[in-house]
C-alpha positions as CSV (number, residue, x, y, z in Angstrom):
1,M,0.5,-152.3,-71.0
2,T,-0.7,-148.8,-69.9
3,N,-2.7,-146.6,-72.2
4,T,-0.8,-143.3,-71.6
5,T,-2.5,-141.3,-74.3
6,T,-6.3,-140.9,-74.7
7,D,-8.3,-140.8,-77.9
8,D,-8.9,-137.1,-77.4
9,D,-5.2,-136.2,-77.5
10,R,-4.5,-134.9,-80.9
11,V,-1.1,-135.8,-82.3
12,P,0.6,-134.0,-85.2
13,G,0.0,-135.8,-88.4
14,V,-2.9,-137.9,-87.0
15,P,-6.2,-136.9,-88.7
16,P,-9.6,-137.3,-87.0
17,A,-11.5,-140.5,-87.7
18,I,-14.0,-140.7,-90.5
19,P,-17.5,-139.6,-89.1
20,E,-19.5,-142.6,-87.9
21,G,-22.6,-141.5,-89.9
22,T,-20.7,-142.1,-93.2
23,G,-22.2,-144.9,-95.3
24,D,-20.2,-148.2,-95.5
25,A,-19.5,-147.9,-99.3
26,E,-18.3,-144.3,-99.0
27,K,-16.2,-145.1,-95.9
28,A,-14.6,-148.0,-97.7
29,R,-13.7,-145.7,-100.6
30,S,-12.4,-143.0,-98.3
31,V,-10.2,-145.5,-96.4
32,K,-8.8,-146.9,-99.6
33,R,-7.9,-143.3,-100.7
34,H,-6.3,-142.6,-97.4
35,V,-4.1,-145.7,-97.5
36,T,-3.2,-145.2,-101.1
37,R,-2.2,-141.5,-100.5
38,V,0.1,-142.6,-97.6
39,A,1.8,-145.1,-99.9
40,F,2.2,-142.8,-102.9
41,V,3.5,-139.8,-100.9
42,A,6.0,-141.9,-98.9
43,A,7.1,-143.7,-102.1
44,L,8.5,-140.4,-103.5
45,G,11.6,-141.4,-101.5
46,G,11.9,-144.3,-103.9
47,L,11.7,-142.0,-106.9
48,L,14.5,-139.9,-105.4
49,Y,16.6,-143.0,-104.7
50,G,16.2,-144.2,-108.3
51,Y,17.0,-140.9,-109.8
52,D,19.9,-139.9,-107.6
53,T,21.7,-143.2,-108.0
54,G,20.9,-143.4,-111.8
55,V,21.6,-139.9,-113.0
56,I,25.3,-140.1,-112.4
57,S,25.7,-142.4,-115.5
58,G,24.6,-139.6,-117.8
59,T,26.6,-136.9,-116.1
60,L,30.0,-138.5,-115.5
61,I,31.4,-137.5,-118.9
62,E,30.7,-133.8,-118.3
63,I,31.9,-134.0,-114.7
64,G,35.2,-135.6,-115.9
65,K,35.7,-132.8,-118.5
66,E,35.0,-130.0,-116.0
67,F,37.2,-131.3,-113.2
68,S,39.7,-133.0,-115.5
69,V,39.6,-136.3,-113.6
70,G,40.2,-139.9,-114.7
71,S,38.3,-143.1,-114.3
72,A,39.5,-143.7,-110.7
73,V,38.0,-140.5,-109.4
74,K,34.8,-141.2,-111.4
75,E,34.5,-144.5,-109.6
76,F,34.8,-142.7,-106.3
77,I,32.1,-140.2,-107.3
78,T,29.8,-143.1,-108.4
79,A,30.4,-145.3,-105.4
80,S,30.3,-142.6,-102.7
81,I,26.5,-142.6,-102.7
82,L,26.5,-146.4,-102.0
83,V,28.8,-146.0,-99.1
84,G,26.5,-143.3,-97.8
85,A,23.5,-145.6,-98.3
86,I,25.1,-148.3,-96.1
87,L,25.7,-145.7,-93.3
88,G,22.2,-144.2,-93.8
89,A,20.6,-147.6,-93.4
90,F,22.5,-148.2,-90.2
91,L,21.9,-144.8,-88.7
92,T,18.2,-144.5,-89.4
93,G,17.3,-147.7,-87.5
94,P,17.8,-146.2,-84.0
95,V,16.3,-142.9,-85.2
96,S,13.1,-144.5,-86.5
97,A,12.7,-146.6,-83.3
98,R,13.1,-143.5,-81.1
99,V,11.3,-140.7,-82.9
100,G,9.0,-142.7,-85.3
101,R,8.8,-143.6,-89.0
102,R,7.1,-140.3,-90.0
103,R,9.6,-138.0,-88.4
104,T,12.5,-140.1,-89.8
105,I,11.1,-139.7,-93.3
106,L,10.8,-136.0,-92.8
107,L,14.5,-135.9,-91.9
108,I,15.3,-138.1,-94.9
109,A,13.5,-135.7,-97.3
110,A,15.5,-132.8,-95.9
111,V,18.8,-134.7,-96.5
112,F,17.7,-135.6,-100.0
113,M,17.0,-131.9,-100.7
114,L,20.3,-130.6,-99.2
115,G,22.4,-133.5,-100.7
116,V,21.4,-132.8,-104.3
117,L,21.9,-129.1,-103.9
118,F,25.3,-129.6,-102.4
119,A,26.2,-131.9,-105.3
120,A,24.9,-129.5,-107.9
121,V,27.1,-126.6,-106.6
122,S,30.2,-128.7,-106.0
123,P,33.4,-126.7,-106.7
124,S,35.7,-129.7,-106.7
125,P,35.7,-133.5,-107.1
126,V,36.3,-133.9,-103.4
127,F,33.2,-131.8,-102.5
128,L,31.2,-133.8,-105.0
129,V,32.2,-137.1,-103.4
130,L,31.3,-135.8,-100.0
131,S,28.0,-134.4,-101.2
132,R,27.0,-137.8,-102.7
133,L,28.2,-139.5,-99.6
134,F,25.8,-137.2,-97.6
135,L,23.1,-137.8,-100.2
136,G,23.6,-141.6,-99.8
137,L,22.5,-141.2,-96.1
138,A,19.0,-140.3,-97.4
139,V,19.1,-143.1,-100.1
140,G,19.9,-145.8,-97.5
141,G,17.6,-144.2,-94.9
142,S,14.7,-144.2,-97.3
143,T,15.1,-147.9,-98.0
144,Q,15.2,-148.7,-94.3
145,T,12.2,-146.6,-93.2
146,I,9.8,-146.1,-96.1
147,P,8.9,-149.7,-96.9
148,T,8.5,-150.4,-93.1
149,Y,6.2,-147.3,-92.7
150,I,4.0,-148.3,-95.6
151,A,3.8,-152.0,-94.4
152,E,2.8,-150.9,-90.9
153,I,0.1,-148.6,-92.3
154,A,-1.3,-151.0,-95.0
155,P,-4.0,-153.6,-94.4
156,G,-2.8,-157.2,-94.8
157,P,-4.5,-158.1,-98.1
158,R,-3.1,-154.9,-99.8
159,R,0.3,-154.8,-98.1
160,G,2.2,-156.2,-101.1
161,S,0.8,-153.9,-103.7
162,L,1.2,-150.8,-101.5
163,V,4.7,-151.5,-100.3
164,T,5.8,-152.2,-103.9
165,V,4.7,-148.7,-104.9
166,F,8.1,-147.9,-103.5
167,N,9.7,-150.2,-106.0
168,C,7.7,-148.7,-108.9
169,A,8.8,-145.2,-107.8
170,I,12.4,-146.4,-107.9
171,G,11.7,-147.6,-111.5
172,V,10.3,-144.1,-112.4
173,G,13.4,-142.5,-111.0
174,I,15.8,-144.8,-112.9
175,L,13.9,-144.3,-116.1
176,A,13.8,-140.5,-115.6
177,A,17.6,-140.5,-115.0
178,A,18.2,-142.5,-118.2
179,L,16.0,-140.2,-120.3
180,V,17.7,-137.1,-118.8
181,G,21.0,-138.7,-119.6
182,V,20.2,-139.4,-123.2
183,T,18.3,-136.2,-124.1
184,L,19.9,-133.5,-122.0
185,N,23.5,-134.5,-121.9
186,G,25.4,-131.6,-123.5
187,V,22.2,-129.5,-123.7
188,V,22.1,-128.4,-120.0
189,S,24.7,-128.4,-117.3
190,W,25.3,-131.6,-115.3
191,R,24.7,-129.5,-112.3
192,F,21.1,-128.8,-113.3
193,M,20.6,-132.6,-114.1
194,I,21.5,-133.4,-110.5
195,G,20.0,-130.4,-108.7
196,V,16.5,-130.8,-110.3
197,A,15.9,-133.7,-107.8
198,A,15.4,-131.1,-105.1
199,A,11.9,-130.5,-106.3
200,P,10.5,-134.0,-105.5
201,A,12.4,-133.9,-102.2
202,I,10.4,-130.8,-101.2
203,V,7.2,-132.5,-102.3
204,L,8.0,-135.5,-100.1
205,L,8.8,-133.2,-97.1
206,L,5.5,-131.2,-97.4
207,G,3.5,-134.3,-98.1
208,M,4.7,-136.2,-95.0
209,L,3.7,-133.3,-92.8
210,R,0.1,-134.2,-93.6
211,L,0.4,-138.0,-93.0
212,P,0.0,-139.9,-89.7
213,E,2.6,-141.9,-87.8
214,S,2.6,-145.7,-87.9
215,P,0.1,-147.2,-85.4
216,R,2.5,-150.0,-84.6
217,W,5.2,-147.5,-83.6
218,F,2.7,-145.8,-81.3
219,V,1.9,-149.2,-79.7
220,S,5.6,-149.9,-79.2
221,K,5.8,-146.6,-77.3
222,D,2.7,-147.4,-75.2
223,R,0.7,-144.7,-77.0
224,V,-2.5,-146.6,-77.6
225,G,-4.8,-143.6,-78.1
226,P,-3.0,-142.2,-81.2
227,A,-2.6,-145.8,-82.6
228,R,-6.4,-146.2,-82.3
229,Q,-6.9,-142.8,-84.1
230,V,-4.7,-143.8,-87.0
231,L,-6.3,-147.2,-87.4
232,R,-9.8,-145.8,-87.4
233,W,-8.7,-143.4,-90.2
234,L,-7.2,-146.3,-92.2
235,R,-9.7,-149.1,-91.6
236,P,-13.3,-149.4,-92.9
237,T,-14.9,-150.1,-89.5
238,S,-14.2,-149.3,-85.9
239,R,-14.4,-153.0,-85.2
240,A,-11.7,-153.8,-87.7
241,A,-9.5,-151.1,-86.2
242,E,-10.0,-152.4,-82.6
243,D,-9.4,-156.0,-83.6
244,E,-6.1,-155.0,-85.3
245,L,-5.1,-152.9,-82.4
246,D,-5.8,-155.7,-79.9
247,E,-3.6,-158.1,-82.0
248,I,-0.8,-155.6,-82.1
249,R,-0.9,-155.0,-78.4
250,R,-1.2,-158.8,-77.6
251,L,2.1,-159.6,-79.4
252,D,3.8,-156.5,-78.1
253,D,2.9,-157.6,-74.6
254,A,4.2,-161.1,-75.3
255,E,7.7,-159.7,-75.6
256,P,8.5,-157.9,-72.3
257,D,11.0,-155.0,-72.5
258,S,14.3,-156.5,-71.4
259,G,16.0,-153.1,-71.4
260,K,18.4,-154.3,-74.1
261,G,18.8,-152.5,-77.4
262,Q,17.2,-153.8,-80.5
263,W,20.5,-154.9,-82.0
264,S,21.3,-157.3,-79.1
265,Q,17.7,-158.7,-79.4
266,L,18.4,-159.8,-83.0
267,R,20.4,-162.7,-81.5
268,K,17.3,-164.3,-80.0
269,P,16.8,-167.8,-81.4
270,W,13.1,-167.3,-82.3
271,V,14.0,-164.2,-84.4
272,R,16.8,-165.9,-86.3
273,P,14.7,-167.6,-89.1
274,A,13.2,-164.3,-90.1
275,L,16.6,-162.6,-90.1
276,V,18.2,-165.4,-92.2
277,A,15.3,-165.4,-94.7
278,G,15.2,-161.6,-95.0
279,L,18.9,-161.2,-95.5
280,I,19.0,-164.0,-98.1
281,V,16.5,-161.9,-100.2
282,A,18.3,-158.7,-99.4
283,A,21.7,-160.0,-100.6
284,F,20.5,-161.8,-103.7
285,T,18.4,-158.8,-104.8
286,Q,21.8,-157.3,-105.7
287,L,24.1,-160.3,-106.2
288,T,22.0,-161.6,-109.0
289,G,23.3,-158.8,-111.2
290,L,20.4,-156.3,-111.8
291,E,22.2,-153.2,-110.5
292,M,25.3,-154.2,-112.6
293,M,23.1,-154.0,-115.7
294,I,21.6,-150.6,-114.6
295,Y,24.9,-149.0,-113.9
296,Y,27.0,-150.6,-116.7
297,T,24.8,-151.4,-119.7
298,P,26.3,-148.5,-121.7
299,T,29.8,-149.5,-120.7
300,I,29.2,-153.2,-121.5
301,L,27.8,-152.5,-124.9
302,T,30.4,-149.9,-125.8
303,D,33.2,-152.2,-124.8
304,A,31.5,-154.9,-127.0
305,G,31.9,-152.6,-130.0
306,F,28.4,-151.0,-130.2
307,P,28.1,-147.3,-130.9
308,H,27.8,-145.0,-127.8
309,V,24.4,-143.6,-128.8
310,Y,23.1,-147.1,-129.3
311,S,24.3,-148.1,-125.8
312,L,22.6,-145.0,-124.2
313,W,19.3,-145.9,-125.9
314,A,19.7,-149.5,-124.8
315,N,20.0,-148.1,-121.2
316,V,16.7,-146.4,-121.7
317,G,15.2,-149.7,-122.7
318,V,16.5,-151.3,-119.5
319,G,14.8,-148.5,-117.5
320,V,11.5,-149.0,-119.4
321,V,11.5,-152.8,-118.8
322,Y,12.5,-152.3,-115.1
323,L,9.6,-149.9,-114.6
324,V,7.0,-151.9,-116.5
325,M,7.8,-155.2,-114.8
326,T,8.1,-153.7,-111.4
327,F,4.6,-152.3,-111.9
328,V,3.3,-155.6,-113.2
329,G,4.9,-157.4,-110.2
330,S,3.4,-155.0,-107.7
331,R,-0.1,-155.7,-109.2
332,V,0.2,-159.5,-108.9
333,V,2.4,-160.0,-105.7
334,D,-0.6,-160.1,-103.4
335,R,-2.3,-162.8,-105.5
336,V,0.7,-164.9,-106.6
337,G,2.7,-164.5,-103.4
338,R,6.2,-163.3,-102.6
339,R,7.9,-166.7,-102.5
340,R,6.2,-168.1,-105.6
341,L,6.9,-165.0,-107.7
342,T,10.6,-165.2,-106.8
343,L,10.8,-168.9,-107.5
344,V,9.0,-168.6,-110.8
345,M,11.0,-165.6,-112.2
346,L,14.6,-166.4,-111.0
347,P,15.1,-169.4,-113.4
348,G,14.3,-167.1,-116.4
349,A,16.8,-164.5,-115.1
350,A,19.5,-167.2,-114.8
351,M,18.8,-168.6,-118.3
352,S,18.8,-165.1,-119.9
353,I,22.1,-163.9,-118.4
354,G,23.6,-167.3,-118.9
355,L,22.8,-167.3,-122.6
356,F,24.1,-163.7,-122.8
357,G,27.4,-164.9,-121.4
358,A,27.5,-168.0,-123.7
359,L,27.1,-165.7,-126.7
360,F,30.6,-164.3,-126.1
361,F,32.1,-167.8,-126.3
362,L,30.0,-169.0,-129.2
363,Q,30.5,-165.9,-131.4
364,D,34.1,-165.2,-130.6
365,G,33.5,-162.2,-128.4
366,K,31.4,-160.4,-131.0
367,P,27.8,-161.3,-130.2
368,S,24.9,-160.3,-132.4
369,P,23.6,-156.8,-131.4
370,V,20.0,-158.0,-131.7
371,L,20.5,-161.1,-129.5
372,T,22.5,-159.1,-127.0
373,I,19.7,-156.5,-126.5
374,V,17.0,-159.2,-126.4
375,L,18.9,-161.2,-123.7
376,I,19.6,-158.1,-121.6
377,L,16.0,-157.0,-121.7
378,A,14.8,-160.6,-121.0
379,F,17.1,-160.6,-117.9
380,M,15.6,-157.3,-116.8
381,F,12.1,-158.8,-117.4
382,F,12.6,-161.7,-115.1
383,Q,14.6,-159.8,-112.5
384,A,12.5,-156.7,-112.2
385,G,9.3,-158.7,-112.1
386,G,10.5,-161.2,-109.5
387,I,13.0,-160.8,-106.7
388,Q,13.3,-157.0,-107.2
389,V,9.6,-156.7,-106.4
390,V,9.9,-158.5,-103.1
391,G,13.4,-157.3,-102.0
392,W,12.1,-154.3,-99.9
393,L,8.7,-155.9,-99.3
394,I,10.1,-158.9,-97.5
395,G,12.3,-156.6,-95.4
396,S,9.2,-154.5,-94.4
397,E,7.0,-157.4,-93.2
398,M,9.1,-160.3,-91.9
399,Y,10.7,-158.9,-88.8
400,P,8.9,-158.7,-85.3
401,L,7.9,-155.3,-84.1
402,R,10.3,-155.1,-81.1
403,V,13.3,-155.6,-83.4
404,R,11.9,-154.2,-86.6
405,A,13.9,-151.0,-86.7
406,A,17.3,-152.8,-86.2
407,A,16.3,-155.7,-88.5
408,T,15.3,-153.4,-91.3
409,S,18.5,-151.4,-90.9
410,L,20.5,-154.6,-91.2
411,H,18.4,-155.7,-94.2
412,A,19.1,-152.4,-96.0
413,M,22.8,-152.5,-95.0
414,V,23.2,-156.0,-96.5
415,L,21.3,-155.0,-99.6
416,W,23.4,-151.9,-100.1
417,G,26.6,-153.7,-99.2
418,A,25.9,-156.3,-101.9
419,D,25.2,-153.5,-104.3
420,L,28.5,-151.9,-103.5
421,L,30.3,-155.2,-103.9
422,V,28.8,-155.8,-107.3
423,T,29.4,-152.2,-108.4
424,S,33.0,-152.2,-107.3
425,T,33.9,-155.6,-108.8
426,A,31.9,-155.9,-112.0
427,L,34.4,-154.2,-114.3
428,T,37.3,-155.8,-112.5
429,L,35.7,-159.3,-112.9
430,T,35.2,-158.6,-116.5
431,G,38.9,-157.8,-116.9
432,W,39.8,-161.1,-115.3
433,I,37.5,-163.6,-116.9
434,G,35.9,-161.6,-119.7
435,L,32.4,-160.3,-120.1
436,G,31.1,-163.8,-121.1
437,G,32.6,-165.4,-118.0
438,T,31.2,-162.6,-115.8
439,M,27.7,-163.2,-117.0
440,L,28.0,-166.9,-116.3
441,V,29.0,-166.1,-112.7
442,Y,25.9,-164.0,-112.3
443,A,23.8,-166.8,-113.8
444,A,25.2,-169.2,-111.2
445,L,24.3,-166.6,-108.5
446,N,20.7,-166.5,-109.7
447,V,20.6,-170.3,-109.4
448,L,22.0,-170.2,-105.9
449,G,19.5,-167.5,-104.9
450,W,16.7,-169.8,-106.1
451,V,17.9,-172.6,-104.0
452,L,18.2,-170.5,-100.8
453,V,14.8,-168.9,-101.3
454,F,13.2,-172.3,-101.8
455,L,14.8,-173.7,-98.6
456,R,14.6,-170.7,-96.2
457,V,12.0,-168.1,-97.3
458,P,8.3,-168.7,-96.4
459,E,5.2,-167.3,-98.1
460,T,3.8,-164.2,-96.3
461,K,1.0,-163.4,-98.8
462,G,-2.3,-162.4,-97.1
463,R,-0.9,-162.6,-93.5
464,S,-0.9,-159.8,-91.1
465,L,2.4,-158.6,-89.6
466,E,1.3,-160.1,-86.3
467,Q,0.4,-163.5,-87.9
468,I,3.9,-163.6,-89.4
469,E,5.4,-162.8,-86.0
470,Q,3.3,-165.4,-84.3
471,S,4.5,-168.1,-86.8
472,L,8.1,-167.3,-85.6
473,R,7.1,-167.8,-82.0
474,D,5.3,-171.1,-82.9
475,E,8.2,-172.3,-84.9
476,T,6.1,-172.7,-88.0
477,F,7.8,-169.9,-90.0
478,L,10.0,-171.9,-92.3
479,P,8.5,-173.3,-95.5
480,R,8.5,-176.9,-94.5
481,A,7.3,-176.2,-90.9
482,S,4.5,-174.0,-92.3
483,R,3.3,-176.8,-94.6
484,R,3.3,-179.3,-91.7
485,S,1.4,-176.9,-89.6
């Protein structure tokens, strides 16, 4: 590999290295601040994703009144952002591979800003659907690019806690949307409730201008000098930066450029175990029913005979538990491990939602309000603290560098596709087999998810991205092969 860029070439967004005379303790603190700042600024995209997908539940009533539309049009308005998310996840893969993670996030921030402004000034339902479709491009793009960017910046021992800052930001956005829905509905215009999200989009745009590009993207483009600059800014010693750079370059050199696109390279046999494992996690992050609870908790409870205000406050409780457990999960995921955390928490989620479904059969379709809320919140406890923590994390760390942009696009597309499937079928399924039967279906999906994770998803805790890639090449990636090795 040729070093086509020297250390002296300054690249936009790449800061100078920490002065060599700085003491070890001070340098370690500075490096920790740098890495944390990168994660928190980039994770603003998660806050926007959570708010923009969640705020619609508190605005649909007023939108329906203003435009005089029925439930079918409301479903189009709600689902359009998910269709856009699938498209955004697909389109940003080639973009991030070509122009870099940092520039792609800048573009995503601009789309977030324009999308919410377009939606806020929509003169018709059609314009609102198209605006939310456009906004969905940023939602899907953020989930493809931001976790990958943070993972490629973060040191291995802290990668889990830093990438899951993105998940915590999603929780903040969901909770903010729920609080806005319950406190400002009827007080301010729905247009303001949607348009206010332009502010954090601007902060994300300005913040990313001051952050560096991923060193691994630089290496993939034979730009070793800038990669070295970034690593020296993000690692406590020059030796640590050089060792990591050598490891990145070694594995990059091990996979010669075949001239084929990343999508065609996903078919390589040695890549397949990572792809299967990642897509299992992506699909079951949604198929296990969490997003159904976030979108439809007020509808579920209202249909069960609970007062509307009670249902809205229950939705706030769902948002609080989601945020708290996502934060707790992000703190322990680097100690407990991705695989173990998922396997420990999924049975609790299956049991909670299964009991919730059984209540409707045991209590003649009129379950106890207290038990209903307890079981819904228990389900959120186990889901948000388990598979939801690792959903985007696994996608950011499991795929080899040469195919990472395409693989993370596919990961995000599968996740959003599963979300769209759940969102568009939940109420229909309830109409066919009742709310109790629907909950039992989701309980079975939680059990199936546990089995597939146990068989196909390895532990990646404490391993560098390059060590994970090497295990794929050595055929020690799968759980059983890893234990034998």
